[in-house]
N, C-alpha and C positions, 0 to 999 in steps of 0.2 A: 679621490675619495669615491668609494662605491656608493651605488644607490641600491637600497633593499626595498622590496615591495611586498607588502602583506597582501597577497594575491588572491586569496580566496574570494573576497568580496569586491576586488578592484574592478570597476567598470571597463569594459572592452575599449572604450574610446580613450580612457586614460592610459591603458596599457599601450595603445597605438602611439600615443604622444610619447611616452616613455621609450618605446622601441626607436622611434625616429630620432629622438634626442640622443640615445645611447649610440646609435650608428653615426650620427653627425659628429659627435664629440669624442667618440671612443671611450666613454666612461662606462666602467663595469656596472652592469645592472642585473640583479638577481631577484627573480621572483620566488617567493616562498609560499607554498600552499599545501593543503592536505590532499589535494587531487592533482592529477597531471594537467598542466596548462601548456598548450603549444606556444612555442616561441619561434620567431624567425631564425633561420640559420645565421649565426653571428659569433664572432670571437669575443664579443663584449656582453652579449645577453645569455643568461642562463636561468635554469629552473631548478629549484631544490624542492623535491617532494617529500614531505614529512609524514609520519603516521597520523592516523585520524585521532582525534581527542581534543578536548577542551584546551585551548591556548597552546597546542603543540607548535604551530607555525609561529606564533608570537614568541614563544620561548626560544625558538631556533633563531629568530632575528635578534633577540636580546643577546643571546650567546655570541653571535658572530659580528654584531655591530661595534664599530669603534668611534671614538670622538672624531667629529668632522664629517662622518658619513651622513647621508640622507636616507631617511625612512619614510615611504610613502604608505600612509594608513589612515583610516578613519576611526580606529580603535583607540579611545582615549587612554585606557590603562597602558597600553603598549606605547603609545606616544610618550606618556609620563616616564616609563622606564628607559627608553632610548634618550630622551632629553637629559635624564639624570646621568646617563653614561657620556654626555657630552656630544651626542649626535643631534642632528636636526631632524624635525618631523614635519611633514606636509600632508594635509588631508587631500582626498580625491577632489575636492572643491577648491583647493588652493589656500586653505587656512593654515597658516604657520602655528605649530605648537612650540611655545618657548617656555623657558623656566618662569618668566613673568605671567604667562597666561594659562599654564597647564593646570594649576591648582583650582582656578575658577572653573575650567572645563570639567575637571573631575567632580567638583561639587555639584555642577548642574547635571552631570550624567547621573550621579547618585540620587539627586532629588527626583529626576524623572523616573528612575527605576523604582523609587519608593511610591510615587503616584501609580505607576503601572501595576505594582504588586498590590496596591490597595484598591485596584479595580477601576481606576480612571483611564479612560481611553485618551492616549496622548497623540496617537497618530505616528506615522513614521516620517522620515525626511522627505522633502519634496524630490521629484524626479530631477536628475541631472539635466541642465540646460546648457545653452551656447555660452552664457556668461560664466558658468561654473567651469566649463572647459577652458575658456580663455584665461580665466583668473589662474587656474592650475598651471597651464602652459607658461603664462608670464612669470609666476613664482618659480617654476622649474628653471626657466631660462636665467632668471636672476641669480639662482643658486649656482647654476653652471658657470656663469660669467665670474661670479665671486671666486669659485674654485680655480678657474683658469687664471685669474689675476694673482691669486696666491701662489700658484705654481710658477708663474713667470717671476714673481718677486723672489721666490726660493732659488730659482735658477740664477737670477741676477746676483744674489748674495754669494752663491757658491762659485761663480765665475769671476766675481769682483773681488 
């Protein structure tokens, strides 16, 4: 199952974790962004540059993603769309978006947007820290291990 990255806002440290994991496991990893983003030379890492505009990269990910794929994003509406398609979504801080949690996240996002639109200063997210990076890497490793187990089970079924 491939990994799709909403790469326009993806922190560099998270991209580096993804690049190392992709090379180690040979899982196809595609960055999707409105601007060119350099990737290391690799058979499994690629970059798709889309046109500029609101949600163009998000729409491209939704168009390409399939059930079981993993999408890396902190965009709550994008996460909701890919979860609806049966894919998994993980934030840059390692938060899993699931069918059980996405509605609450969308509601909170809408509430905060309403506050900002009414003039309330809500501040932005805290800067990424070591704990965030570690949480992300651990969740990514768990997803990869799950994919590898499923692949081994599939192979055992076809051989048995």
